[in-house]
C-alpha positions in Angstrom: -21.6 -16.2 24.4 -19.2 -13.7 23.4 -20.9 -10.2 22.3 -20.2 -9.1 18.5 -18.0 -5.5 19.3 -19.5 -2.8 17.6 -17.6 -0.3 15.8 -18.4 3.7 15.5 -16.4 5.9 13.1 -15.6 9.8 15.0 -13.7 12.5 14.2 -10.4 13.1 16.3 -11.2 16.1 17.7 -14.0 14.3 20.3 -11.5 11.6 21.1 -10.1 11.6 24.7 -6.5 12.9 24.6 -5.5 9.1 25.4 -7.3 7.4 22.9 -5.2 9.9 20.4 -1.8 9.6 22.1 -2.4 5.8 21.7 -3.4 5.8 18.0 0.1 8.3 17.5 2.3 5.6 19.7 0.7 2.8 17.0 1.5 4.5 13.9 5.3 5.0 15.7 6.1 1.3 16.7 4.1 0.3 13.2 7.1 3.1 11.3 9.9 1.6 13.4 10.6 5.2 14.8 10.8 3.5 18.0 12.0 0.3 19.1 10.0 -0.1 22.7 6.4 0.9 24.1 8.5 2.8 26.8 9.9 4.9 24.3 7.0 5.7 22.4 4.6 6.9 25.3 7.5 8.7 27.0 7.6 10.8 23.5 4.0 11.3 23.4 3.6 11.8 26.9 1.2 9.1 27.6 1.5 6.1 30.4 2.0 2.9 29.7 -1.4 1.8 31.2 -3.3 4.0 29.2 -1.7 2.5 25.9 -2.2 -0.9 27.2 -5.8 -0.1 28.0 -6.6 1.5 24.3 -4.5 -0.5 22.4 -6.7 -2.6 21.1 -10.0 -1.0 21.1 -8.4 2.2 18.5 -7.9 2.1 15.1 -7.8 4.7 12.4 -9.3 5.0 9.5 -7.2 5.1 7.0 -8.3 7.6 3.4 -9.9 5.7 1.0 -7.8 6.4 -1.3 -5.1 4.6 0.3 -5.7 1.0 -0.9 -7.0 1.7 -4.3 -5.3 -1.2 -6.5 -5.6 -2.0 -10.4 -4.2 -5.6 -12.0 -2.3 -4.8 -14.8 -1.9 -7.7 -17.8 1.4 -7.6 -19.7 2.9 -9.3 -23.1 6.7 -8.5 -22.9 9.6 -9.9 -25.2 11.6 -12.5 -23.4 14.7 -10.4 -23.3 16.9 -9.4 -20.4 15.7 -5.9 -19.1 12.1 -5.8 -20.1 10.7 -6.6 -16.9 13.1 -4.3 -14.8 12.3 -2.0 -16.8 8.9 -2.1 -16.8 9.0 -2.3 -12.8 11.2 0.6 -11.9 9.1 2.7 -14.5 6.1 2.1 -12.2 8.2 2.4 -9.3 9.6 5.5 -10.8 5.6 6.9 -11.2 4.7 7.0 -7.3 3.2 2.9 -8.1 4.0 0.5 -5.5 4.1 -3.2 -7.1 2.2 -5.9 -4.3 2.4 -8.7 -6.4 3.5 -10.1 -9.4 3.1 -13.3 -11.3 5.2 -13.8 -14.3 4.6 -17.4 -17.1 7.1 -19.2 -18.4 8.0 -17.7 -21.6 6.8 -19.2 -24.9 7.9 -18.3 -27.9 9.5 -15.4 -26.9 6.9 -13.8 -25.0 6.4 -13.5 -21.3 2.8 -13.2 -19.8 2.6 -10.9 -16.3 -0.1 -10.2 -14.3 0.7 -7.4 -11.6 -1.1 -5.8 -8.9 -0.1 -2.1 -7.8 -0.9 0.2 -5.2 -1.8 3.2 -7.6 -2.8 5.6 -4.3 0.6 7.4 -4.8 1.0 7.9 -8.3 1.7 11.0 -10.0 0.3 10.3 -13.2 -3.2 8.9 -13.9 -3.3 5.4 -15.3 -4.2 5.9 -19.0 -0.6 8.0 -18.5 1.3 4.9 -17.5 0.0 2.4 -19.9 1.0 4.9 -22.8 4.4 5.0 -21.1 5.0 1.4 -20.7 3.5 1.0 -23.9 6.7 3.5 -25.6 8.7 0.7 -24.0 11.0 -1.4 -26.5 9.6 -5.1 -25.8 6.3 -4.2 -24.6 3.7 -5.6 -26.9 0.2 -5.1 -24.6 -0.6 -3.4 -21.2 -3.7 -3.3 -19.9 -5.6 -3.1 -17.1 -7.8 -6.0 -16.2 -8.9 -5.2 -12.7 -9.6 -2.3 -10.1 -10.1 -2.1 -6.6 
């Protein structure tokens, strides 16, 4: 029977240098800064064997706020550009649109549900709602979920 893997959260300064550099290589690869493992390990001065030894064993504990999400419910008038204006506004405030669902418009009204990453937003959620409600064609904007 395979033993269940146990994880520990430790401060960066107590990690051996090879583990710390392995994390850096993984981050460089994820961001597309390098094309190959060889290129990445050379830049951080880590052996390939050390990288392959630790790559499946060390991970970064991201900031807890990095994954903060809200779910918005919007009622919009069904006219050209309204949804686009709302989405561009959210993006301009630093929100990241994760999902968006729109029902078939009925009676010139469209119902939208959108999940938005808010960790990088430069305004509060309340201020975002206030701004959205000021756009022509936005009849309702409310938060229906947090995670």
